[in-house]
PDB file as gemmi writes it, atoms N, CA and C in Angstrom:
CRYST1    1.000    1.000    1.000  90.00  90.00  90.00 P 1                      
ATOM      1  N   UNK A   1       0.842  -1.286   0.012  1.00  0.00           N  
ATOM      2  CA  UNK A   1       0.189   0.071  -0.063  1.00  0.00           C  
ATOM      3  C   UNK A   1       1.032   1.504  -0.047  1.00  0.00           C  
ATOM      4  N   UNK A   2       0.541   2.233  -0.842  1.00  0.00           N  
ATOM      5  CA  UNK A   2       1.485   3.348  -0.897  1.00  0.00           C  
ATOM      6  C   UNK A   2       1.281   4.145   0.319  1.00  0.00           C  
ATOM      7  N   UNK A   3       2.106   5.163   0.562  1.00  0.00           N  
ATOM      8  CA  UNK A   3       2.143   6.168   1.637  1.00  0.00           C  
ATOM      9  C   UNK A   3       0.802   7.044   1.597  1.00  0.00           C  
ATOM     10  N   UNK A   4       0.559   7.324   0.242  1.00  0.00           N  
ATOM     11  CA  UNK A   4      -0.561   8.269  -0.208  1.00  0.00           C  
ATOM     12  C   UNK A   4      -1.892   7.598   0.419  1.00  0.00           C  
ATOM     13  N   UNK A   5      -2.144   6.349   0.132  1.00  0.00           N  
ATOM     14  CA  UNK A   5      -3.294   5.636   0.408  1.00  0.00           C  
ATOM     15  C   UNK A   5      -3.464   5.296   1.763  1.00  0.00           C  
ATOM     16  N   UNK A   6      -2.332   5.139   2.364  1.00  0.00           N  
ATOM     17  CA  UNK A   6      -2.164   5.062   3.680  1.00  0.00           C  
ATOM     18  C   UNK A   6      -2.859   6.296   4.723  1.00  0.00           C  
ATOM     19  N   UNK A   7      -2.532   7.249   4.149  1.00  0.00           N  
ATOM     20  CA  UNK A   7      -2.619   8.207   4.799  1.00  0.00           C  
ATOM     21  C   UNK A   7      -4.276   8.903   4.469  1.00  0.00           C  
ATOM     22  N   UNK A   8      -4.894   8.426   3.293  1.00  0.00           N  
ATOM     23  CA  UNK A   8      -6.119   8.475   2.916  1.00  0.00           C  
ATOM     24  C   UNK A   8      -7.100   7.682   4.042  1.00  0.00           C  
ATOM     25  N   UNK A   9      -6.651   6.382   4.470  1.00  0.00           N  
ATOM     26  CA  UNK A   9      -7.505   5.547   5.111  1.00  0.00           C  
ATOM     27  C   UNK A   9      -7.042   5.986   6.645  1.00  0.00           C  
ATOM     28  N   UNK A  10      -6.070   6.765   6.952  1.00  0.00           N  
ATOM     29  CA  UNK A  10      -6.137   7.095   8.628  1.00  0.00           C  
ATOM     30  C   UNK A  10      -6.915   8.276   8.499  1.00  0.00           C  
ATOM     31  N   UNK A  11      -6.929   9.326   7.346  1.00  0.00           N  
ATOM     32  CA  UNK A  11      -7.916  10.391   7.793  1.00  0.00           C  
ATOM     33  C   UNK A  11      -9.670   9.861   7.837  1.00  0.00           C  
ATOM     34  N   UNK A  12      -9.624   8.707   6.765  1.00  0.00           N  
ATOM     35  CA  UNK A  12     -11.013   8.226   6.898  1.00  0.00           C  
ATOM     36  C   UNK A  12     -11.311   7.720   8.473  1.00  0.00           C  
ATOM     37  N   UNK A  13     -10.392   7.178   9.047  1.00  0.00           N  
ATOM     38  CA  UNK A  13     -10.701   6.616  10.287  1.00  0.00           C  
ATOM     39  C   UNK A  13     -10.866   7.890  11.472  1.00  0.00           C  
ATOM     40  N   UNK A  14     -10.252   8.934  11.308  1.00  0.00           N  
ATOM     41  CA  UNK A  14     -10.409  10.206  12.092  1.00  0.00           C  
ATOM     42  C   UNK A  14     -11.953  10.751  11.658  1.00  0.00           C  
ATOM     43  N   UNK A  15     -12.269  10.869  10.262  1.00  0.00           N  
ATOM     44  CA  UNK A  15     -13.442  11.358  10.079  1.00  0.00           C  
ATOM     45  C   UNK A  15     -14.669  10.219  10.763  1.00  0.00           C  
ATOM     46  N   UNK A  16     -14.225   8.892  10.932  1.00  0.00           N  
ATOM     47  CA  UNK A  16     -15.254   8.222  11.398  1.00  0.00           C  
ATOM     48  C   UNK A  16     -15.411   8.320  13.171  1.00  0.00           C  
ATOM     49  N   UNK A  17     -14.416   8.610  13.590  1.00  0.00           N  
ATOM     50  CA  UNK A  17     -14.053   9.120  14.866  1.00  0.00           C  
ATOM     51  C   UNK A  17     -14.979  10.409  15.375  1.00  0.00           C  
ATOM     52  N   UNK A  18     -14.993  11.206  14.224  1.00  0.00           N  
ATOM     53  CA  UNK A  18     -15.718  12.856  14.530  1.00  0.00           C  
ATOM     54  C   UNK A  18     -17.100  12.109  14.175  1.00  0.00           C  
ATOM     55  N   UNK A  19     -17.632  11.483  13.357  1.00  0.00           N  
ATOM     56  CA  UNK A  19     -19.097  11.211  13.273  1.00  0.00           C  
ATOM     57  C   UNK A  19     -19.775  10.342  14.364  1.00  0.00           C  
ATOM     58  N   UNK A  20     -18.765   9.477  15.016  1.00  0.00           N  
ATOM     59  CA  UNK A  20     -19.150   8.624  16.341  1.00  0.00           C  
ATOM     60  C   UNK A  20     -19.314   9.776  17.432  1.00  0.00           C  
ATOM     61  N   UNK A  21     -18.189  10.522  17.575  1.00  0.00           N  
ATOM     62  CA  UNK A  21     -18.330  11.612  18.758  1.00  0.00           C  
ATOM     63  C   UNK A  21     -19.771  12.473  18.767  1.00  0.00           C  
ATOM     64  N   UNK A  22     -19.922  12.881  17.233  1.00  0.00           N  
ATOM     65  CA  UNK A  22     -21.304  13.672  17.241  1.00  0.00           C  
ATOM     66  C   UNK A  22     -22.399  12.810  17.385  1.00  0.00           C  
ATOM     67  N   UNK A  23     -22.471  11.664  17.070  1.00  0.00           N  
ATOM     68  CA  UNK A  23     -23.822  10.931  17.548  1.00  0.00           C  
ATOM     69  C   UNK A  23     -23.857  10.633  18.622  1.00  0.00           C  
ATOM     70  N   UNK A  24     -22.603  10.174  19.545  1.00  0.00           N  
ATOM     71  CA  UNK A  24     -22.632   9.730  21.099  1.00  0.00           C  
ATOM     72  C   UNK A  24     -23.060  11.332  21.659  1.00  0.00           C  
ATOM     73  N   UNK A  25     -22.811  12.447  21.376  1.00  0.00           N  
ATOM     74  CA  UNK A  25     -23.088  13.630  22.029  1.00  0.00           C  
ATOM     75  C   UNK A  25     -24.799  13.909  21.735  1.00  0.00           C  
ATOM     76  N   UNK A  26     -25.300  13.741  20.540  1.00  0.00           N  
ATOM     77  CA  UNK A  26     -26.283  13.731  20.547  1.00  0.00           C  
ATOM     78  C   UNK A  26     -27.439  12.750  21.112  1.00  0.00           C  
ATOM     79  N   UNK A  27     -26.869  11.554  21.400  1.00  0.00           N  
ATOM     80  CA  UNK A  27     -27.544  10.469  21.844  1.00  0.00           C  
ATOM     81  C   UNK A  27     -27.398  10.770  23.436  1.00  0.00           C  
ATOM     82  N   UNK A  28     -26.754  11.088  23.952  1.00  0.00           N  
ATOM     83  CA  UNK A  28     -26.720  11.729  25.420  1.00  0.00           C  
ATOM     84  C   UNK A  28     -27.359  12.676  25.865  1.00  0.00           C  
ATOM     85  N   UNK A  29     -27.400  13.561  24.891  1.00  0.00           N  
ATOM     86  CA  UNK A  29     -28.107  14.776  25.262  1.00  0.00           C  
ATOM     87  C   UNK A  29     -29.870  14.704  24.903  1.00  0.00           C  
ATOM     88  N   UNK A  30     -30.312  13.953  24.245  1.00  0.00           N  
ATOM     89  CA  UNK A  30     -31.555  13.640  24.285  1.00  0.00           C  
ATOM     90  C   UNK A  30     -32.230  12.288  24.567  1.00  0.00           C  
ATOM     91  N   UNK A  31     -31.439  11.253  24.699  1.00  0.00           N  
ATOM     92  CA  UNK A  31     -31.840  10.091  25.292  1.00  0.00           C  
ATOM     93  C   UNK A  31     -31.435   9.647  26.593  1.00  0.00           C  
ATOM     94  N   UNK A  32     -30.499  10.040  27.044  1.00  0.00           N  
ATOM     95  CA  UNK A  32     -29.801   9.424  28.366  1.00  0.00           C  
ATOM     96  C   UNK A  32     -30.324  10.108  29.446  1.00  0.00           C  
ATOM     97  N   UNK A  33     -30.907   9.660  30.503  1.00  0.00           N  
ATOM     98  CA  UNK A  33     -31.226  10.547  31.635  1.00  0.00           C  
ATOM     99  C   UNK A  33     -30.461  10.459  32.739  1.00  0.00           C  
ATOM    100  N   UNK A  34     -29.724   9.201  32.791  1.00  0.00           N  
ATOM    101  CA  UNK A  34     -28.627   9.173  33.894  1.00  0.00           C  
ATOM    102  C   UNK A  34     -27.646   9.839  33.862  1.00  0.00           C  
ATOM    103  N   UNK A  35     -27.192  10.518  34.925  1.00  0.00           N  
ATOM    104  CA  UNK A  35     -25.910  11.494  34.730  1.00  0.00           C  
ATOM    105  C   UNK A  35     -24.754  10.744  34.620  1.00  0.00           C  
ATOM    106  N   UNK A  36     -24.503   9.635  35.342  1.00  0.00           N  
ATOM    107  CA  UNK A  36     -23.439   9.003  35.490  1.00  0.00           C  
ATOM    108  C   UNK A  36     -23.007   8.359  34.035  1.00  0.00           C  
ATOM    109  N   UNK A  37     -23.788   7.643  33.256  1.00  0.00           N  
ATOM    110  CA  UNK A  37     -23.763   7.322  31.939  1.00  0.00           C  
ATOM    111  C   UNK A  37     -23.527   8.396  31.022  1.00  0.00           C  
ATOM    112  N   UNK A  38     -24.379   9.475  31.235  1.00  0.00           N  
ATOM    113  CA  UNK A  38     -24.264  10.669  30.232  1.00  0.00           C  
ATOM    114  C   UNK A  38     -22.587  11.182  30.254  1.00  0.00           C  
ATOM    115  N   UNK A  39     -22.234  11.344  31.586  1.00  0.00           N  
ATOM    116  CA  UNK A  39     -20.768  11.713  31.879  1.00  0.00           C  
ATOM    117  C   UNK A  39     -19.787  10.997  31.012  1.00  0.00           C  
ATOM    118  N   UNK A  40     -19.845   9.676  31.362  1.00  0.00           N  
ATOM    119  CA  UNK A  40     -19.086   8.559  30.859  1.00  0.00           C  
ATOM    120  C   UNK A  40     -18.917   8.651  29.250  1.00  0.00           C  
ATOM    121  N   UNK A  41     -20.146   8.539  28.403  1.00  0.00           N  
ATOM    122  CA  UNK A  41     -20.408   8.743  27.135  1.00  0.00           C  
ATOM    123  C   UNK A  41     -19.967  10.177  26.704  1.00  0.00           C  
ATOM    124  N   UNK A  42     -20.163  11.169  27.335  1.00  0.00           N  
ATOM    125  CA  UNK A  42     -19.609  12.481  26.749  1.00  0.00           C  
ATOM    126  C   UNK A  42     -18.014  12.641  26.876  1.00  0.00           C  
ATOM    127  N   UNK A  43     -17.467  11.963  27.725  1.00  0.00           N  
ATOM    128  CA  UNK A  43     -16.139  11.771  27.935  1.00  0.00           C  
ATOM    129  C   UNK A  43     -15.548  11.026  26.834  1.00  0.00           C  
ATOM    130  N   UNK A  44     -16.069   9.767  26.394  1.00  0.00           N  
ATOM    131  CA  UNK A  44     -15.825   9.037  25.529  1.00  0.00           C  
ATOM    132  C   UNK A  44     -15.666   9.882  24.270  1.00  0.00           C  
ATOM    133  N   UNK A  45     -16.790  10.645  23.927  1.00  0.00           N  
ATOM    134  CA  UNK A  45     -17.027  11.575  22.695  1.00  0.00           C  
ATOM    135  C   UNK A  45     -15.926  12.604  22.876  1.00  0.00           C  
ATOM    136  N   UNK A  46     -15.569  13.184  23.689  1.00  0.00           N  
ATOM    137  CA  UNK A  46     -14.484  14.215  23.890  1.00  0.00           C  
ATOM    138  C   UNK A  46     -13.088  13.578  23.353  1.00  0.00           C  
ATOM    139  N   UNK A  47     -12.924  12.482  24.092  1.00  0.00           N  
ATOM    140  CA  UNK A  47     -11.646  11.643  23.634  1.00  0.00           C  
ATOM    141  C   UNK A  47     -11.429  11.263  22.117  1.00  0.00           C  
ATOM    142  N   UNK A  48     -12.473  10.756  21.877  1.00  0.00           N  
ATOM    143  CA  UNK A  48     -12.519  10.388  20.203  1.00  0.00           C  
ATOM    144  C   UNK A  48     -12.568  11.817  19.369  1.00  0.00           C  
ATOM    145  N   UNK A  49     -13.130  13.003  19.633  1.00  0.00           N  
ATOM    146  CA  UNK A  49     -12.924  14.019  19.058  1.00  0.00           C  
ATOM    147  C   UNK A  49     -11.444  14.648  19.189  1.00  0.00           C  
ATOM    148  N   UNK A  50     -10.810  14.448  20.249  1.00  0.00           N  
ATOM    149  CA  UNK A  50      -9.233  14.691  20.345  1.00  0.00           C  
ATOM    150  C   UNK A  50      -8.193  13.809  19.710  1.00  0.00           C  
ATOM    151  N   UNK A  51      -8.686  12.537  19.748  1.00  0.00           N  
ATOM    152  CA  UNK A  51      -7.866  11.851  18.878  1.00  0.00           C  
ATOM    153  C   UNK A  51      -7.975  12.152  17.479  1.00  0.00           C  
ATOM    154  N   UNK A  52      -9.324  12.210  16.975  1.00  0.00           N  
ATOM    155  CA  UNK A  52      -9.603  12.566  15.417  1.00  0.00           C  
ATOM    156  C   UNK A  52      -8.730  14.096  15.310  1.00  0.00           C  
ATOM    157  N   UNK A  53      -8.810  14.809  16.189  1.00  0.00           N  
ATOM    158  CA  UNK A  53      -8.327  15.833  15.697  1.00  0.00           C  
ATOM    159  C   UNK A  53      -6.400  15.845  15.684  1.00  0.00           C  
ATOM    160  N   UNK A  54      -5.910  15.037  16.553  1.00  0.00           N  
ATOM    161  CA  UNK A  54      -4.420  14.443  16.372  1.00  0.00           C  
ATOM    162  C   UNK A  54      -4.350  13.911  15.183  1.00  0.00           C  
ATOM    163  N   UNK A  55      -5.066  13.066  14.711  1.00  0.00           N  
ATOM    164  CA  UNK A  55      -4.856  12.101  13.662  1.00  0.00           C  
ATOM    165  C   UNK A  55      -4.972  13.345  12.286  1.00  0.00           C  
ATOM    166  N   UNK A  56      -5.683  14.099  12.197  1.00  0.00           N  
ATOM    167  CA  UNK A  56      -5.806  15.073  11.280  1.00  0.00           C  
ATOM    168  C   UNK A  56      -4.578  16.168  11.246  1.00  0.00           C  
ATOM    169  N   UNK A  57      -4.178  16.438  12.466  1.00  0.00           N  
ATOM    170  CA  UNK A  57      -3.174  17.167  12.697  1.00  0.00           C  
ATOM    171  C   UNK A  57      -1.798  16.674  11.960  1.00  0.00           C  
ATOM    172  N   UNK A  58      -1.571  15.080  12.084  1.00  0.00           N  
ATOM    173  CA  UNK A  58      -0.533  14.325  11.813  1.00  0.00           C  
ATOM    174  C   UNK A  58      -0.579  14.422  10.128  1.00  0.00           C  
ATOM    175  N   UNK A  59      -1.671  14.032   9.740  1.00  0.00           N  
ATOM    176  CA  UNK A  59      -2.062  13.890   8.283  1.00  0.00           C  
ATOM    177  C   UNK A  59      -1.533  15.024   7.504  1.00  0.00           C  
ATOM    178  N   UNK A  60      -2.148  16.261   7.900  1.00  0.00           N  
ATOM    179  CA  UNK A  60      -2.311  17.628   7.288  1.00  0.00           C  
ATOM    180  C   UNK A  60      -0.479  18.112   7.423  1.00  0.00           C  
ATOM    181  N   UNK A  61      -0.165  17.868   8.606  1.00  0.00           N  
ATOM    182  CA  UNK A  61       1.654  18.531   8.749  1.00  0.00           C  
ATOM    183  C   UNK A  61       2.541  17.403   8.159  1.00  0.00           C  
ATOM    184  N   UNK A  62       2.209  16.197   7.976  1.00  0.00           N  
ATOM    185  CA  UNK A  62       3.380  15.514   7.661  1.00  0.00           C  
ATOM    186  C   UNK A  62       3.963  15.546   6.222  1.00  0.00           C  
ATOM    187  N   UNK A  63       2.988  16.515   5.556  1.00  0.00           N  
ATOM    188  CA  UNK A  63       3.587  16.926   4.046  1.00  0.00           C  
ATOM    189  C   UNK A  63       3.311  16.346   2.956  1.00  0.00           C  
ATOM    190  N   UNK A  64       3.291  16.601   1.746  1.00  0.00           N  
ATOM    191  CA  UNK A  64       2.842  16.032   0.714  1.00  0.00           C  
ATOM    192  C   UNK A  64       3.762  14.349   0.462  1.00  0.00           C  
ATOM    193  N   UNK A  65       3.088  13.690  -0.234  1.00  0.00           N  
ATOM    194  CA  UNK A  65       3.732  12.327  -0.368  1.00  0.00           C  
ATOM    195  C   UNK A  65       4.731  12.475  -1.608  1.00  0.00           C  
ATOM    196  N   UNK A  66       5.969  11.920  -1.939  1.00  0.00           N  
ATOM    197  CA  UNK A  66       6.536  12.175  -2.988  1.00  0.00           C  
ATOM    198  C   UNK A  66       5.828  11.413  -4.280  1.00  0.00           C  
ATOM    199  N   UNK A  67       6.442  12.317  -5.463  1.00  0.00           N  
ATOM    200  CA  UNK A  67       5.718  11.814  -6.679  1.00  0.00           C  
ATOM    201  C   UNK A  67       5.949  10.475  -7.066  1.00  0.00           C  
ATOM    202  N   UNK A  68       7.213   9.908  -6.700  1.00  0.00           N  
ATOM    203  CA  UNK A  68       7.618   8.417  -7.133  1.00  0.00           C  
ATOM    204  C   UNK A  68       6.560   7.391  -6.332  1.00  0.00           C  
ATOM    205  N   UNK A  69       6.217   7.976  -5.292  1.00  0.00           N  
ATOM    206  CA  UNK A  69       5.301   7.132  -4.269  1.00  0.00           C  
ATOM    207  C   UNK A  69       3.804   6.985  -5.046  1.00  0.00           C  
ATOM    208  N   UNK A  70       3.541   7.766  -6.075  1.00  0.00           N  
ATOM    209  CA  UNK A  70       1.974   7.796  -6.246  1.00  0.00           C  
ATOM    210  C   UNK A  70       2.003   7.023  -7.540  1.00  0.00           C  
ATOM    211  N   UNK A  71       2.991   6.499  -8.245  1.00  0.00           N  
ATOM    212  CA  UNK A  71       3.133   5.569  -9.295  1.00  0.00           C  
ATOM    213  C   UNK A  71       3.506   4.313  -9.134  1.00  0.00           C  
TER     214      UNK A  71                                                      
END                                                                             
């Protein structure tokens, strides 16, 4: 697998973490009544969005892939 393709899949994982985070926050806000479970789910959502941010930071600032790796 080329480095460019690997970066693409890594960024897809980060986007998936973001979607899971948004859905978790939505679920906890409107469906969960127990405060302990709500706090745990919100913490998980925060950790997922933080990991996604770090992954995107890595993908963006690791630089472009060399031309020879694209062929």
